[in-house]
MOPAC internal coordinates of N, CA, C and O (Angstrom, degrees):
PM7 1SCF
backbone

  N    0.0000 0     0.00 0     0.00 0    0    0    0
  C    1.4541 1     0.00 0     0.00 0    1    0    0
  C    1.5297 1   108.59 1     0.00 0    2    1    0
  O    1.2310 1   121.17 1   -55.11 1    3    2    1
  N    1.3278 1   115.37 1   124.89 1    3    2    1
  C    1.4683 1   122.00 1   177.53 1    5    3    2
  C    1.5314 1   107.02 1   -92.43 1    6    5    3
  O    1.2310 1   120.42 1   -44.77 1    7    6    5
  N    1.3270 1   116.80 1   135.23 1    7    6    5
  C    1.4571 1   122.06 1  -172.91 1    9    7    6
  C    1.5277 1   112.30 1  -114.52 1   10    9    7
  O    1.2310 1   121.45 1   -29.36 1   11   10    9
  N    1.3309 1   114.83 1   150.64 1   11   10    9
  C    1.4479 1   123.63 1   170.02 1   13   11   10
  C    1.5189 1   106.94 1  -123.34 1   14   13   11
  O    1.2310 1   120.47 1   -62.78 1   15   14   13
  N    1.3191 1   116.71 1   117.22 1   15   14   13
  C    1.4615 1   120.66 1  -179.39 1   17   15   14
  C    1.5262 1   109.32 1   -84.37 1   18   17   15
  O    1.2310 1   120.29 1   -44.47 1   19   18   17
  N    1.3308 1   117.05 1   135.53 1   19   18   17
  C    1.4558 1   116.99 1   172.13 1   21   19   18
  C    1.5334 1   107.98 1   -76.87 1   22   21   19
  O    1.2310 1   120.59 1   -10.40 1   23   22   21
  N    1.2825 1   116.48 1   169.60 1   23   22   21
  C    1.4558 1   121.87 1  -172.50 1   25   23   22
  C    1.5288 1   111.42 1   -57.15 1   26   25   23
  O    1.2310 1   120.59 1   131.59 1   27   26   25
  N    1.3344 1   116.48 1   -48.41 1   27   26   25
  C    1.4716 1   120.62 1  -177.73 1   29   27   26
  C    1.5206 1   112.16 1   -61.55 1   30   29   27
  O    1.2310 1   120.83 1   138.23 1   31   30   29
  N    1.3221 1   116.01 1   -41.77 1   31   30   29
  C    1.4623 1   119.94 1  -179.82 1   33   31   30
  C    1.5211 1   109.76 1   -63.56 1   34   33   31
  O    1.2310 1   119.99 1   137.45 1   35   34   33
  N    1.3318 1   117.62 1   -42.55 1   35   34   33
  C    1.4745 1   119.14 1   177.07 1   37   35   34
  C    1.5253 1   111.21 1   -61.52 1   38   37   35
  O    1.2310 1   120.28 1   137.03 1   39   38   37
  N    1.3296 1   117.07 1   -42.97 1   39   38   37
  C    1.4603 1   121.00 1   179.54 1   41   39   38
  C    1.5275 1   110.67 1   -62.90 1   42   41   39
  O    1.2310 1   120.05 1   139.92 1   43   42   41
  N    1.3137 1   117.50 1   -40.08 1   43   42   41
  C    1.4681 1   120.80 1   177.16 1   45   43   42
  C    1.5222 1   109.41 1   -65.42 1   46   45   43
  O    1.2310 1   119.81 1   137.27 1   47   46   45
  N    1.3231 1   117.96 1   -42.73 1   47   46   45
  C    1.4679 1   121.93 1   178.91 1   49   47   46
  C    1.5292 1   110.26 1   -55.81 1   50   49   47
  O    1.2310 1   120.99 1   137.83 1   51   50   49
  N    1.3276 1   115.71 1   -42.17 1   51   50   49
  C    1.4564 1   120.46 1  -178.08 1   53   51   50
  C    1.5259 1   112.78 1   -75.43 1   54   53   51
  O    1.2310 1   119.62 1   137.75 1   55   54   53
  N    1.3189 1   118.34 1   -42.25 1   55   54   53
  C    1.4557 1   122.06 1  -168.93 1   57   55   54
  C    1.5278 1   113.53 1  -101.07 1   58   57   55
  O    1.2310 1   120.16 1   143.12 1   59   58   57
  N    1.3172 1   117.31 1   -36.88 1   59   58   57
  C    1.4745 1   120.08 1  -173.53 1   61   59   58
  C    1.5267 1   110.28 1  -154.50 1   62   61   59
  O    1.2310 1   120.10 1  -106.26 1   63   62   61
  N    1.3324 1   117.41 1    73.74 1   63   62   61
  C    1.4718 1   120.41 1  -176.78 1   65   63   62
  C    1.5298 1   113.97 1   -59.81 1   66   65   63
  O    1.2310 1   119.90 1   164.21 1   67   66   65
  N    1.3233 1   117.80 1   -15.79 1   67   66   65
  C    1.4660 1   120.14 1   178.30 1   69   67   66
  C    1.5229 1   111.68 1   -65.51 1   70   69   67
  O    1.2310 1   119.96 1   162.71 1   71   70   69
  N    1.3213 1   117.68 1   -17.29 1   71   70   69
  C    1.4746 1   121.13 1   178.46 1   73   71   70
  C    1.5279 1   111.38 1   -74.50 1   74   73   71
  O    1.2310 1   120.59 1   164.35 1   75   74   73
  N    1.3143 1   116.47 1   -15.65 1   75   74   73
  C    1.4628 1   121.41 1   179.87 1   77   75   74
  C    1.5169 1   110.28 1   -84.66 1   78   77   75
  O    1.2310 1   120.84 1   -37.26 1   79   78   77
  N    1.3062 1   116.00 1   142.74 1   79   78   77
  C    1.4567 1   122.19 1   172.13 1   81   79   78
  C    1.5222 1   108.13 1   -59.91 1   82   81   79
  O    1.2310 1   119.85 1   -38.46 1   83   82   81
  N    1.3117 1   117.88 1   141.54 1   83   82   81
  C    1.4813 1   121.55 1  -177.66 1   85   83   82
  C    1.5333 1   111.86 1   -59.55 1   86   85   83
  O    1.2310 1   120.40 1   141.90 1   87   86   85
  N    1.3180 1   116.84 1   -38.10 1   87   86   85
  C    1.4692 1   119.70 1   178.84 1   89   87   86
  C    1.5292 1   110.06 1   -65.97 1   90   89   87
  O    1.2310 1   120.41 1   142.45 1   91   90   89
  N    1.3202 1   116.82 1   -37.55 1   91   90   89
  C    1.4569 1   121.37 1   178.50 1   93   91   90
  C    1.5312 1   109.72 1   -66.87 1   94   93   91
  O    1.2310 1   120.88 1   135.04 1   95   94   93
  N    1.3117 1   115.92 1   -44.96 1   95   94   93
  C    1.4639 1   120.62 1   178.93 1   97   95   94
  C    1.5368 1   110.01 1   -58.56 1   98   97   95
  O    1.2310 1   120.60 1   136.58 1   99   98   97
  N    1.3314 1   116.45 1   -43.42 1   99   98   97
  C    1.4634 1   120.89 1   178.38 1  101   99   98
  C    1.5350 1   110.91 1   -64.16 1  102  101   99
  O    1.2310 1   120.77 1   137.31 1  103  102  101
  N    1.3375 1   116.14 1   -42.69 1  103  102  101
  C    1.4661 1   119.58 1   179.58 1  105  103  102
  C    1.5317 1   111.29 1   -61.59 1  106  105  103
  O    1.2310 1   120.68 1   140.30 1  107  106  105
  N    1.3285 1   116.31 1   -39.70 1  107  106  105
  C    1.4675 1   120.27 1   178.37 1  109  107  106
  C    1.5261 1   110.90 1   -64.27 1  110  109  107
  O    1.2310 1   120.38 1   134.91 1  111  110  109
  N    1.3111 1   116.89 1   -45.09 1  111  110  109
  C    1.4681 1   119.56 1  -178.01 1  113  111  110
  C    1.5191 1   112.82 1   -69.46 1  114  113  111
  O    1.2310 1   120.24 1   155.06 1  115  114  113
  N    1.3486 1   117.14 1   -24.94 1  115  114  113
  C    1.4676 1   121.10 1  -177.39 1  117  115  114
  C    1.5320 1   113.88 1   -97.82 1  118  117  115
  O    1.2310 1   119.58 1   167.48 1  119  118  117
  N    1.3162 1   118.40 1   -12.52 1  119  118  117
  C    1.4649 1   121.08 1  -176.50 1  121  119  118
  C    1.5241 1   110.53 1   -65.23 1  122  121  119
  O    1.2310 1   120.16 1   -38.84 1  123  122  121
  N    1.3287 1   117.31 1   141.16 1  123  122  121
  C    1.4565 1   119.20 1   178.67 1  125  123  122
  C    1.5327 1   112.27 1   -66.39 1  126  125  123
  O    1.2310 1   120.76 1   149.28 1  127  126  125
  N    1.3368 1   116.15 1   -30.72 1  127  126  125
  C    1.4720 1   121.27 1   177.35 1  129  127  126
  C    1.5266 1   107.80 1  -144.58 1  130  129  127
  O    1.2310 1   121.42 1   -46.77 1  131  130  129
  N    1.3266 1   114.89 1   133.23 1  131  130  129
  C    1.4665 1   121.82 1   173.41 1  133  131  130
  C    1.5332 1   106.98 1  -123.41 1  134  133  131
  O    1.2310 1   121.22 1   -57.53 1  135  134  133
  N    1.3240 1   115.26 1   122.47 1  135  134  133
  C    1.4564 1   121.12 1  -177.56 1  137  135  134
  C    1.5317 1   110.00 1  -104.06 1  138  137  135
  O    1.2310 1   121.88 1   -30.33 1  139  138  137
  N    1.3317 1   114.00 1   149.67 1  139  138  137
  C    1.4607 1   122.99 1   166.56 1  141  139  138
  C    1.5138 1   105.31 1  -128.10 1  142  141  139
  O    1.2310 1   121.13 1   -49.99 1  143  142  141
  N    1.3248 1   115.45 1   130.01 1  143  142  141
  C    1.4584 1   121.05 1  -173.73 1  145  143  142
  C    1.5297 1   112.55 1   -80.16 1  146  145  143
  O    1.2310 1   121.57 1   -31.29 1  147  146  145
  N    1.3241 1   114.61 1   148.71 1  147  146  145
  C    1.4652 1   120.50 1   171.01 1  149  147  146
  C    1.5323 1   109.59 1   -60.03 1  150  149  147
  O    1.2310 1   119.71 1   153.52 1  151  150  149
  N    1.3425 1   118.16 1   -26.48 1  151  150  149
  C    1.4521 1   121.24 1   176.36 1  153  151  150
  C    1.5249 1   110.61 1   -62.95 1  154  153  151
  O    1.2310 1   119.80 1   146.19 1  155  154  153
  N    1.3287 1   117.99 1   -33.81 1  155  154  153
  C    1.4576 1   121.15 1   177.24 1  157  155  154
  C    1.5208 1   110.97 1   -68.19 1  158  157  155
  O    1.2310 1   120.50 1   142.85 1  159  158  157
  N    1.3243 1   116.64 1   -37.15 1  159  158  157
  C    1.4739 1   120.40 1   176.19 1  161  159  158
  C    1.5224 1   109.15 1   -63.54 1  162  161  159
  O    1.2310 1   120.14 1   138.80 1  163  162  161
  N    1.3023 1   117.33 1   -41.20 1  163  162  161
  C    1.4654 1   122.59 1   178.99 1  165  163  162
  C    1.5265 1   110.25 1   -64.74 1  166  165  163
  O    1.2310 1   120.55 1   134.27 1  167  166  165
  N    1.3275 1   116.55 1   -45.73 1  167  166  165
  C    1.4836 1   120.44 1   178.23 1  169  167  166
  C    1.5201 1   110.37 1   -60.67 1  170  169  167
  O    1.2310 1   120.01 1   134.88 1  171  170  169
  N    1.3171 1   117.58 1   -45.12 1  171  170  169
  C    1.4578 1   121.46 1  -179.75 1  173  171  170
  C    1.5236 1   111.28 1   -63.36 1  174  173  171
  O    1.2310 1   120.31 1   140.57 1  175  174  173
  N    1.3275 1   117.02 1   -39.43 1  175  174  173
  C    1.4668 1   121.20 1   178.68 1  177  175  174
  C    1.5305 1   110.56 1   -62.37 1  178  177  175
  O    1.2310 1   120.74 1   135.38 1  179  178  177
  N    1.3257 1   116.19 1   -44.62 1  179  178  177
  C    1.4704 1   119.28 1   178.67 1  181  179  178
  C    1.5137 1   111.77 1   -63.94 1  182  181  179
  O    1.2310 1   120.28 1   134.82 1  183  182  181
  N    1.3413 1   117.07 1   -45.18 1  183  182  181
  C    1.4567 1   120.43 1  -179.46 1  185  183  182
  C    1.5357 1   110.71 1   -65.93 1  186  185  183
  O    1.2310 1   120.16 1   144.90 1  187  186  185
  N    1.3032 1   117.30 1   -35.10 1  187  186  185
  C    1.4752 1   120.25 1   177.48 1  189  187  186
  C    1.5223 1   109.28 1   -65.51 1  190  189  187
  O    1.2310 1   120.55 1   133.74 1  191  190  189
  N    1.3204 1   116.56 1   -46.26 1  191  190  189
  C    1.4607 1   121.30 1   179.95 1  193  191  190
  C    1.5335 1   111.76 1   -60.52 1  194  193  191
  O    1.2310 1   120.43 1   144.71 1  195  194  193
  N    1.3263 1   116.79 1   -35.29 1  195  194  193
  C    1.4728 1   121.48 1  -179.33 1  197  195  194
  C    1.5243 1   111.98 1   -81.73 1  198  197  195
  O    1.2310 1   120.10 1   173.97 1  199  198  197
  N    1.3331 1   117.41 1    -6.03 1  199  198  197
  C    1.4414 1   120.85 1  -179.04 1  201  199  198
  C    1.5159 1   114.23 1    82.25 1  202  201  199
  O    1.2310 1   119.77 1  -166.56 1  203  202  201
  N    1.3310 1   118.05 1    13.44 1  203  202  201
  C    1.4598 1   122.57 1  -179.25 1  205  203  202
  C    1.5233 1   112.19 1   -91.85 1  206  205  203
  O    1.2310 1   120.52 1   168.98 1  207  206  205
  N    1.3211 1   116.61 1   -11.02 1  207  206  205
  C    1.4519 1   122.26 1  -177.73 1  209  207  206
  C    1.5012 1   108.78 1  -145.56 1  210  209  207
  O    1.2310 1   121.60 1   -37.08 1  211  210  209
  N    1.2898 1   114.55 1   142.92 1  211  210  209
  C    1.4777 1   119.24 1   173.95 1  213  211  210
  C    1.5352 1   106.91 1  -115.92 1  214  213  211
  O    1.2310 1   121.05 1   -70.16 1  215  214  213
  N    1.2963 1   115.60 1   109.84 1  215  214  213
  C    1.4675 1   121.33 1   179.16 1  217  215  214
  C    1.5067 1   108.23 1  -132.07 1  218  217  215
  O    1.2310 1   120.79 1   -82.26 1  219  218  217
  N    1.3287 1   116.10 1    97.74 1  219  218  217
  C    1.4773 1   118.73 1  -178.71 1  221  219  218
  C    1.5265 1   110.29 1   -75.80 1  222  221  219
  O    1.2310 1   120.72 1   -34.44 1  223  222  221
  N    1.3104 1   116.22 1   145.56 1  223  222  221
  C    1.4405 1   120.85 1   175.29 1  225  223  222
  C    1.5090 1   113.37 1    83.05 1  226  225  223
  O    1.2310 1   121.47 1    13.86 1  227  226  225
  N    1.2958 1   114.80 1  -166.14 1  227  226  225
  C    1.4618 1   123.47 1  -175.25 1  229  227  226
  C    1.5261 1   110.57 1   -89.17 1  230  229  227
  O    1.2310 1   120.92 1   -54.51 1  231  230  229
  N    1.3187 1   115.85 1   125.49 1  231  230  229
  C    1.4604 1   121.19 1   176.30 1  233  231  230
  C    1.5403 1   109.28 1   -61.58 1  234  233  231
  O    1.2310 1   120.73 1   133.85 1  235  234  233
  N    1.3273 1   116.21 1   -46.15 1  235  234  233
  C    1.4535 1   120.35 1   179.28 1  237  235  234
  C    1.5086 1   113.25 1   -58.98 1  238  237  235
  O    1.2310 1   120.50 1   138.18 1  239  238  237
  N    1.3185 1   116.66 1   -41.82 1  239  238  237
  C    1.4600 1   120.43 1   177.16 1  241  239  238
  C    1.5291 1   111.18 1   -63.28 1  242  241  239
  O    1.2310 1   121.05 1   141.55 1  243  242  241
  N    1.3356 1   115.60 1   -38.45 1  243  242  241
  C    1.4698 1   120.50 1   178.77 1  245  243  242
  C    1.5273 1   111.05 1   -64.01 1  246  245  243
  O    1.2310 1   120.63 1   142.45 1  247  246  245
  N    1.3201 1   116.40 1   -37.55 1  247  246  245
  C    1.4820 1   120.64 1   177.22 1  249  247  246
  C    1.5243 1   108.91 1   -61.96 1  250  249  247
  O    1.2310 1   120.69 1   131.32 1  251  250  249
  N    1.3274 1   116.28 1   -48.68 1  251  250  249
  C    1.4682 1   119.97 1  -178.59 1  253  251  250
  C    1.5357 1   111.99 1   -66.90 1  254  253  251
  O    1.2310 1   120.10 1   142.31 1  255  254  253
  N    1.3392 1   117.42 1   -37.69 1  255  254  253
  C    1.4608 1   120.71 1   176.57 1  257  255  254
  C    1.5256 1   111.43 1   -61.85 1  258  257  255
  O    1.2310 1   120.61 1   149.27 1  259  258  257
  N    1.3218 1   116.43 1   -30.73 1  259  258  257
  C    1.4732 1   121.67 1   178.45 1  261  259  258
  C    1.5200 1   111.80 1   -80.49 1  262  261  259
  O    1.2310 1   120.92 1   179.16 1  263  262  261
  N    1.3375 1   115.84 1    -0.84 1  263  262  261
  C    1.4713 1   123.19 1  -178.10 1  265  263  262
  C    1.5113 1   112.62 1    64.33 1  266  265  263
  O    1.2310 1   120.94 1  -146.76 1  267  266  265
  N    1.3427 1   115.80 1    33.24 1  267  266  265
  C    1.4468 1   122.41 1   173.97 1  269  267  266
  C    1.5151 1   108.96 1  -101.91 1  270  269  267
  O    1.2310 1   121.58 1   -15.57 1  271  270  269
  N    1.3247 1   114.58 1   164.43 1  271  270  269
  C    1.4622 1   120.60 1   178.98 1  273  271  270
  C    1.5206 1   109.60 1   -99.30 1  274  273  271
  O    1.2310 1   121.25 1   -37.39 1  275  274  273
  N    1.3223 1   115.22 1   142.61 1  275  274  273
  C    1.4689 1   120.78 1   176.64 1  277  275  274
  C    1.5276 1   108.04 1   -84.09 1  278  277  275
  O    1.2310 1   120.97 1   -48.46 1  279  278  277
  N    1.3331 1   115.76 1   131.54 1  279  278  277
  C    1.4648 1   121.71 1   177.56 1  281  279  278
  C    1.5122 1   109.74 1  -110.36 1  282  281  279
  O    1.2310 1   120.80 1   -67.97 1  283  282  281
  N    1.3150 1   116.08 1   112.03 1  283  282  281
  C    1.4653 1   120.78 1   179.11 1  285  283  282
  C    1.5184 1   110.68 1   -72.55 1  286  285  283
  O    1.2310 1   120.20 1   -24.14 1  287  286  285
  N    1.3039 1   117.22 1   155.86 1  287  286  285
  C    1.4691 1   121.74 1   172.92 1  289  287  286
  C    1.5151 1   107.04 1   -89.49 1  290  289  287
  O    1.2310 1   121.02 1   -56.59 1  291  290  289
  N    1.3278 1   115.66 1   123.41 1  291  290  289
  C    1.4595 1   121.64 1  -177.50 1  293  291  290
  C    1.5329 1   110.65 1  -111.59 1  294  293  291
  O    1.2310 1   120.86 1    -9.07 1  295  294  293
  N    1.3050 1   115.97 1   170.93 1  295  294  293
  C    1.4574 1   120.29 1   176.89 1  297  295  294
  C    1.5300 1   112.44 1   -59.45 1  298  297  295
  O    1.2310 1   119.42 1   135.44 1  299  298  297
  N    1.3470 1   118.72 1   -44.56 1  299  298  297
  C    1.4689 1   117.43 1   176.80 1  301  299  298
  C    1.5266 1   112.95 1   -59.51 1  302  301  299
  O    1.2310 1   119.92 1   144.35 1  303  302  301
  N    1.3352 1   117.75 1   -35.65 1  303  302  301
  C    1.4645 1   120.12 1   176.77 1  305  303  302
  C    1.5173 1   110.26 1   -63.69 1  306  305  303
  O    1.2310 1   120.71 1   131.22 1  307  306  305
  N    1.3362 1   116.24 1   -48.78 1  307  306  305
  C    1.4744 1   120.46 1  -178.83 1  309  307  306
  C    1.5128 1   111.50 1   -61.87 1  310  309  307
  O    1.2310 1   120.69 1   139.18 1  311  310  309
  N    1.3290 1   116.29 1   -40.82 1  311  310  309
  C    1.4542 1   120.03 1  -178.78 1  313  311  310
  C    1.5217 1   112.82 1   -70.31 1  314  313  311
  O    1.2310 1   120.15 1   151.79 1  315  314  313
  N    1.3294 1   117.32 1   -28.21 1  315  314  313
  C    1.4702 1   121.62 1   178.08 1  317  315  314
  C    1.5233 1   112.09 1   -67.07 1  318  317  315
  O    1.2310 1   120.12 1   155.80 1  319  318  317
  N    1.3361 1   117.37 1   -24.20 1  319  318  317
  C    1.4638 1   121.05 1   177.21 1  321  319  318
  C    1.5266 1   110.21 1   -59.01 1  322  321  319
  O    1.2310 1   120.69 1   144.78 1  323  322  321
  N    1.3243 1   116.29 1   -35.22 1  323  322  321
  C    1.4791 1   121.90 1  -179.24 1  325  323  322
  C    1.5262 1   111.59 1   -57.84 1  326  325  323
  O    1.2310 1   120.16 1   148.64 1  327  326  325
  N    1.3199 1   117.29 1   -31.36 1  327  326  325
  C    1.4614 1   121.01 1  -175.97 1  329  327  326
  C    1.5269 1   113.83 1   -91.34 1  330  329  327
  O    1.2310 1   120.29 1   179.42 1  331  330  329
  N    1.3408 1   117.05 1    -0.58 1  331  330  329
  C    1.4611 1   119.71 1  -179.89 1  333  331  330
  C    1.5227 1   110.20 1   -81.83 1  334  333  331
  O    1.2310 1   119.85 1   -40.76 1  335  334  333
  N    1.3387 1   117.90 1   139.24 1  335  334  333
  C    1.4612 1   119.76 1   171.89 1  337  335  334
  C    1.5309 1   109.10 1   -63.05 1  338  337  335
  O    1.2310 1   120.33 1   -22.78 1  339  338  337
  N    1.3034 1   116.97 1   157.22 1  339  338  337
  C    1.4718 1   121.60 1  -177.51 1  341  339  338
  C    1.5257 1   111.59 1   -87.49 1  342  341  339
  O    1.2310 1   119.95 1  -125.08 1  343  342  341
  N    1.3211 1   117.70 1    54.92 1  343  342  341
  C    1.4535 1   121.66 1   177.98 1  345  343  342
  C    1.5244 1   111.94 1   -73.86 1  346  345  343
  O    1.2310 1   121.32 1   153.46 1  347  346  345
  N    1.3098 1   115.08 1   -26.54 1  347  346  345
  C    1.4662 1   119.94 1  -169.65 1  349  347  346
  C    1.5239 1   106.56 1  -146.15 1  350  349  347
  O    1.2310 1   120.39 1   -43.90 1  351  350  349
  N    1.3410 1   116.87 1   136.10 1  351  350  349
  C    1.4600 1   119.94 1  -174.33 1  353  351  350
  C    1.5269 1   113.96 1   -99.09 1  354  353  351
  O    1.2310 1   119.32 1   175.69 1  355  354  353
  N    1.3130 1   118.89 1    -4.31 1  355  354  353
  C    1.4756 1   121.20 1  -179.15 1  357  355  354
  C    1.5394 1   108.68 1   -70.26 1  358  357  355
  O    1.2310 1   120.06 1   -65.88 1  359  358  357
  N    1.3400 1   117.48 1   114.12 1  359  358  357
  C    1.4640 1   118.62 1  -176.75 1  361  359  358
  C    1.5325 1   113.80 1   -63.49 1  362  361  359
  O    1.2310 1   119.48 1   150.75 1  363  362  361
  N    1.3092 1   118.60 1   -29.25 1  363  362  361
  C    1.4472 1   121.16 1   179.78 1  365  363  362
  C    1.5291 1   109.87 1   -70.76 1  366  365  363
  O    1.2310 1   120.16 1   136.75 1  367  366  365
  N    1.3090 1   117.31 1   -43.25 1  367  366  365
  C    1.4688 1   120.29 1   176.79 1  369  367  366
  C    1.5151 1   111.03 1   -65.19 1  370  369  367
  O    1.2310 1   120.13 1   141.27 1  371  370  369
  N    1.3004 1   117.36 1   -38.73 1  371  370  369
  C    1.4629 1   120.95 1  -179.03 1  373  371  370
  C    1.5378 1   111.28 1   -65.02 1  374  373  371
  O    1.2310 1   120.35 1   140.73 1  375  374  373
  N    1.3209 1   116.93 1   -39.27 1  375  374  373
  C    1.4757 1   117.96 1   178.55 1  377  375  374
  C    1.5281 1   110.38 1   -70.51 1  378  377  375
  O    1.2310 1   119.76 1   146.63 1  379  378  377
  N    1.3280 1   118.07 1   -33.37 1  379  378  377
  C    1.4592 1   120.26 1   176.71 1  381  379  378
  C    1.5336 1   110.23 1   -64.72 1  382  381  379
  O    1.2310 1   120.24 1   137.71 1  383  382  381
  N    1.3209 1   117.14 1   -42.29 1  383  382  381
  C    1.4518 1   120.57 1   176.72 1  385  383  382
  C    1.5351 1   110.20 1   -61.74 1  386  385  383
  O    1.2310 1   120.78 1   136.00 1  387  386  385
  N    1.3241 1   116.11 1   -44.00 1  387  386  385
  C    1.4663 1   120.34 1   178.96 1  389  387  386
  C    1.5167 1   110.61 1   -62.79 1  390  389  387
  O    1.2310 1   119.59 1   137.48 1  391  390  389
  N    1.3201 1   118.39 1   -42.52 1  391  390  389
  C    1.4679 1   121.11 1   179.66 1  393  391  390
  C    1.5365 1   110.13 1   -63.38 1  394  393  391
  O    1.2310 1   120.95 1   134.91 1  395  394  393
  N    1.3260 1   115.79 1   -45.09 1  395  394  393
  C    1.4722 1   118.79 1   179.85 1  397  395  394
  C    1.5387 1   110.45 1   -61.20 1  398  397  395
  O    1.2310 1   120.79 1   141.00 1  399  398  397
  N    1.3191 1   116.09 1   -39.00 1  399  398  397
  C    1.4710 1   119.79 1   179.73 1  401  399  398
  C    1.5192 1   110.90 1   -66.42 1  402  401  399
  O    1.2310 1   120.25 1   128.56 1  403  402  401
  N    1.3261 1   117.13 1   -51.44 1  403  402  401
  C    1.4616 1   121.65 1  -177.03 1  405  403  402
  C    1.5298 1   111.90 1   -62.60 1  406  405  403
  O    1.2310 1   120.89 1   138.45 1  407  406  405
  N    1.3250 1   115.90 1   -41.55 1  407  406  405
  C    1.4605 1   120.49 1  -174.29 1  409  407  406
  C    1.5251 1   114.43 1   -90.84 1  410  409  407
  O    1.2310 1   120.36 1   176.47 1  411  410  409
  N    1.3417 1   116.92 1    -3.53 1  411  410  409
  C    1.4764 1   120.30 1  -178.83 1  413  411  410
  C    1.5074 1   112.75 1    67.57 1  414  413  411
  O    1.2310 1   120.72 1  -138.29 1  415  414  413
  N    1.3336 1   116.23 1    41.71 1  415  414  413
  C    1.4652 1   121.78 1  -177.71 1  417  415  414
  C    1.5303 1   110.55 1  -105.45 1  418  417  415
  O    1.2310 1   121.04 1   -21.67 1  419  418  417
  N    1.3023 1   115.62 1   158.33 1  419  418  417
  C    1.4595 1   122.08 1   172.04 1  421  419  418
  C    1.5141 1   107.27 1   -96.05 1  422  421  419
  O    1.2310 1   120.45 1   -55.37 1  423  422  421
  N    1.3037 1   116.74 1   124.63 1  423  422  421
  C    1.4659 1   122.69 1  -179.22 1  425  423  422
  C    1.5225 1   109.06 1   -83.70 1  426  425  423
  O    1.2310 1   120.53 1   -49.21 1  427  426  425
  N    1.3257 1   116.59 1   130.79 1  427  426  425
  C    1.4570 1   122.14 1   177.65 1  429  427  426
  C    1.5175 1   107.47 1  -104.96 1  430  429  427
  O    1.2310 1   121.02 1   -63.17 1  431  430  429
  N    1.3379 1   115.65 1   116.83 1  431  430  429
  C    1.4663 1   120.68 1  -174.50 1  433  431  430
  C    1.5175 1   111.48 1  -153.62 1  434  433  431
  O    1.2310 1   121.46 1   -17.67 1  435  434  433
  N    1.3264 1   114.80 1   162.33 1  435  434  433
  C    1.4529 1   122.25 1   171.14 1  437  435  434
  C    1.5268 1   110.70 1  -110.77 1  438  437  435
  O    1.2310 1   120.91 1   178.78 1  439  438  437
  N    1.3264 1   115.86 1    -1.22 1  439  438  437
  C    1.4641 1   121.98 1  -174.09 1  441  439  438
  C    1.5177 1   110.75 1   -83.12 1  442  441  439
  O    1.2310 1   120.71 1   -80.01 1  443  442  441
  N    1.3260 1   116.25 1    99.99 1  443  442  441
  C    1.4682 1   121.91 1  -177.34 1  445  443  442
  C    1.5382 1   112.14 1   -67.81 1  446  445  443
  O    1.2310 1   119.92 1   167.52 1  447  446  445
  N    1.3133 1   117.76 1   -12.48 1  447  446  445
  C    1.4742 1   120.05 1   176.30 1  449  447  446
  C    1.5310 1   110.69 1   -66.82 1  450  449  447
  O    1.2310 1   120.13 1   163.86 1  451  450  449
  N    1.3220 1   117.35 1   -16.14 1  451  450  449
  C    1.4383 1   121.26 1   179.27 1  453  451  450
  C    1.5182 1   113.39 1   -88.15 1  454  453  451
  O    1.2310 1   120.74 1   177.65 1  455  454  453
  N    1.3147 1   116.19 1    -2.35 1  455  454  453
  C    1.4650 1   121.70 1  -177.18 1  457  455  454
  C    1.5217 1   114.26 1   -56.64 1  458  457  455
  O    1.2310 1   118.79 1   140.25 1  459  458  457
  N    1.3403 1   119.90 1   -39.75 1  459  458  457
  C    1.4669 1   118.73 1  -177.18 1  461  459  458
  C    1.5449 1   114.86 1   -67.89 1  462  461  459
  O    1.2310 1   119.56 1   163.18 1  463  462  461
  N    1.3030 1   118.45 1   -16.82 1  463  462  461
  C    1.4707 1   119.89 1  -179.93 1  465  463  462
  C    1.5094 1   110.58 1   -72.12 1  466  465  463
  O    1.2310 1   121.51 1   -32.57 1  467  466  465
  N    1.3118 1   114.71 1   147.43 1  467  466  465
  C    1.4743 1   120.76 1   178.42 1  469  467  466
  C    1.5005 1   110.49 1   -91.20 1  470  469  467
  O    1.2310 1   121.56 1  -109.51 1  471  470  469
  N    1.3312 1   114.62 1    70.49 1  471  470  469
  C    1.4462 1   121.39 1   178.02 1  473  471  470
  C    1.5150 1   107.27 1  -136.45 1  474  473  471
  O    1.2310 1   119.36 1   -39.40 1  475  474  473
  N    1.3244 1   118.82 1   140.60 1  475  474  473
  C    1.4706 1   119.73 1   177.36 1  477  475  474
  C    1.5209 1   110.13 1   -61.06 1  478  477  475
  O    1.2310 1   121.14 1   -47.00 1  479  478  477
  N    1.3293 1   115.43 1   133.00 1  479  478  477
  C    1.4655 1   120.21 1  -177.54 1  481  479  478
  C    1.5236 1   109.75 1  -132.33 1  482  481  479
  O    1.2310 1   121.33 1   -38.94 1  483  482  481
  N    1.3019 1   115.07 1   141.06 1  483  482  481
  C    1.4417 1   123.14 1   170.32 1  485  483  482
  C    1.5089 1   105.41 1  -110.78 1  486  485  483
  O    1.2310 1   120.38 1   -68.24 1  487  486  485
  N    1.3396 1   116.88 1   111.76 1  487  486  485
  C    1.4699 1   121.16 1  -174.55 1  489  487  486
  C    1.5201 1   111.98 1   -86.33 1  490  489  487
  O    1.2310 1   120.60 1   -40.56 1  491  490  489
  N    1.2884 1   116.46 1   139.44 1  491  490  489
  C    1.4580 1   121.47 1   175.36 1  493  491  490
  C    1.5104 1   109.33 1  -127.12 1  494  493  491
  O    1.2310 1   120.10 1   180.00 1  495  494  493

């Protein structure tokens, strides 16, 4: 199973992995590929600028240090957002759902607002 971590899950992995469910932590360590989206880097940059998040250093470097793969946002990802029902208005979450759908990934999240989407999810 290839995974896509949502922004919060990646931040927990880096700062406080105890917040993750043990089964989720195991799935992350055993997955052949774990992705973190460029959209998460963008979200973290905005939240850092607004003073809502403190993330020192490079988000991209942190992804690589965690031995995860960086997932760029592509035109097919952006276009897939158009086909998503309007269950959730957060643009960052919507692009993550679209990326998981297009790439055949399982999204790892704690955000229950994403439950109505038809995408494989690993809940933490």
